[in-house]
C-alpha positions, 0 to 999 in steps of 0.5 A: 133717628134711626139713620143716625144711630145706625150710621157708625155701626154701618160704616164699620162693616160696609165701609171698604171698596170690596163689595160685600153680601147682606141680609136682613132679618127683621122681627117685630113685636107688640108693635104696629106703629114702626114700618118694616119698609121704612127700616129697610130703605134707611139700610140701603141707603146707609149701606149703598150700592156697592154692596149687594143683597145675599139672603142664602149666604150673606157675609153680615146680616143686619138684625132688627128686632122690635119689641113694643117700643124698643128697637134693637139693631146689630150686625151680625158676622156669618150669622146664617153659617153660624146657625144664628148663634144657636150653640145647640144647634152647632154642637149637633152640627159638629157631630153630624153622624151619631151612632145608629141605635141598632149598633148601641143595641148590638154593643150593649147586647156583647156587653151583657153576654160578657157578664155572669148570669148571676150578676144580671139578676138583682137583688131586691131583698136586701133593699129596704122600702123607703116608702115603708116607715121602720119600727125600730124608732 
């Protein structure tokens, strides 16, 4: 059943003559009846010998997830290049060199030197205590 379902999806990405590198990401939860190797054999047969397996830098990653009795299958382009489509990781990579904490401390010290000494002190006498009820009510 999986073989007939995955055929149109695979043909969209692996129909060309040019060899393409691909890899498999398999995750199975709460299921012991479905075997990983059975799915891999079906995918290898459908993809063909023209294309090659490349786990380090595949152009396409075939994602197979099984959770209980539900199977999800997808072909993901540049899955590893885009950090498994993790937005948080991608945003950190766009700024790979954050400021060193010592630089931030130095900046704050120079800014504080420019302020007058009186403005640095907090005046807590004018602020009412939010936990104490006022008698004016």
